[in-house]
N, C-alpha and C positions, 0 to 999 in steps of 0.2 A: 486181537482179543480172542479169548477162548470162551467156550460155553460149557455149562455143567448142569447137573440135576442133583438136588439135595432132597433126600427122602426123610420124612419124619412122621411118626405116629402122632396124630393131632392131640391125643390125650397126654402125651409127654411134652411135645413142643409144637404148637399150632402156628398157622399163618398169622392169626390175630396176635399171638404172643410175640412173634417175630416183628410185626409191624409196630407193636407197642415199644420196642427197644429204640425206635427212631434212628437218627443219624449215627449214633454210636455203634449200633449193630450188636451182635452177640457172637461169641465163639461157637463154632459148630463142633461141640465137644462130644466125648463118649464114643467116638468111632474106634473100633478095635478090629479092623480089617486092614491088612497091609495094602491091598490094592486101592481101597478107598482113601487110606492115608496118603499113598503115593499120588493119587489124583489131587489131593489138597496141596501136597508139596509142589505140584506143577502149576498151581494157580498164581495169577498175578493180580495186583491191584486193578480194579475196574472190570475184571472178568465178570460176566453175567451168568446167572443160573436160574433154573426153574425151582420153585419150592413145591414139593410134591407131598401130598398127604397119603401116607401108606396105610394099609390095613383098613382104616375107616375112610371111605370116600374114594380112595385110589384115584387121585386126580391132581393135575397141575393147577395150583390155585394162585400162584404169585410169581413175581420176578424179583430176584435178589442180586446184589452186587458184592463182590469180594472187597472188603474195606480194610483187611489186615491179612498179610501173607502168612504162610505157615509158621507156627510158633508152638511152644510146648502146650499141651492140653492140661489145663490147670486142675482137671478132675482126677488126675493120676500122678503118682510120683515116678512112674515108669517113663524114662526118657525116650522110649521108642515111639510114643504116641504124640502126634502133633495135630493141630487143627488150624483152620482159618477163621476169620471173623467175617460175617456177612450182614448186610443191612437190606431191609425191604426197599424195593424201588416202586413197584406198582402191583395192583391186583390184576389177575387175568379175568377180564370181564365175563367170559364164558368158560368156567373150568373145563379142562380137557381131561377126560377120563382115560383110564388104562384101556377100556374097551374102544374108545375113539382112536387111540394110538394104534392099537392092534388092527383096527379096521382100515387104516390108511396104509396102502401098499408101499408107499414111499418111505414109511417108517419101520418096515419089517426088520431092518438091521439095527434099529435104535437100541442102545443098551437097556433101556427100560423094558424092552421086549425080550432081549437075549440074555441079560444079566439081571433078572428081576430082583435078586436079593441084595445086590450091591447098593450100599446107602449113599455113596457119592460117585456119580457117573459122568463120563464125558458126553457131550452132545455136539454133533457136527453143526457147522453153520447152516447147512441145508435143513437139518432136522429142527434147528432153532427157529428158522423162518416159518417152516410148515406148522409147528406147534403154536407159535405166536399167532399166525393167521387163523388156525382152528379155534384159538382162544378169543378171537375178536379184537386182537390188537392190530390196528391199522398199519402201524410201523413197529417192527421188532425193536425193542429198546437196545 
């Protein structure tokens, strides 16, 4: 299993909106960055991800799961753009802020710190465990 981070501005697509989609999930559309698209192409069913509120809040607020592998992004006719579908798994009991991540020396190389503008990022297994622990999850999902 691989781990990821999905960034969204909450006024466009919030954690509450994601949770409201239930088991069917929602496509993670509108991504127009090749590196982020390639990250989604690498995803497999069951991969987990952090749901991160960018700009407002700047914090990890939930855990999601990939429920459909890369497919055409229906918000464009351009065949270059693909997306995955994700569904909400659980809330992060204590949201983990960007400041919290930057303050943790073990996360200094995390993409959230080094590639802050990238909307879909890889997360290492170690980073996953640390952020889950910081967020009050007794066991990383």
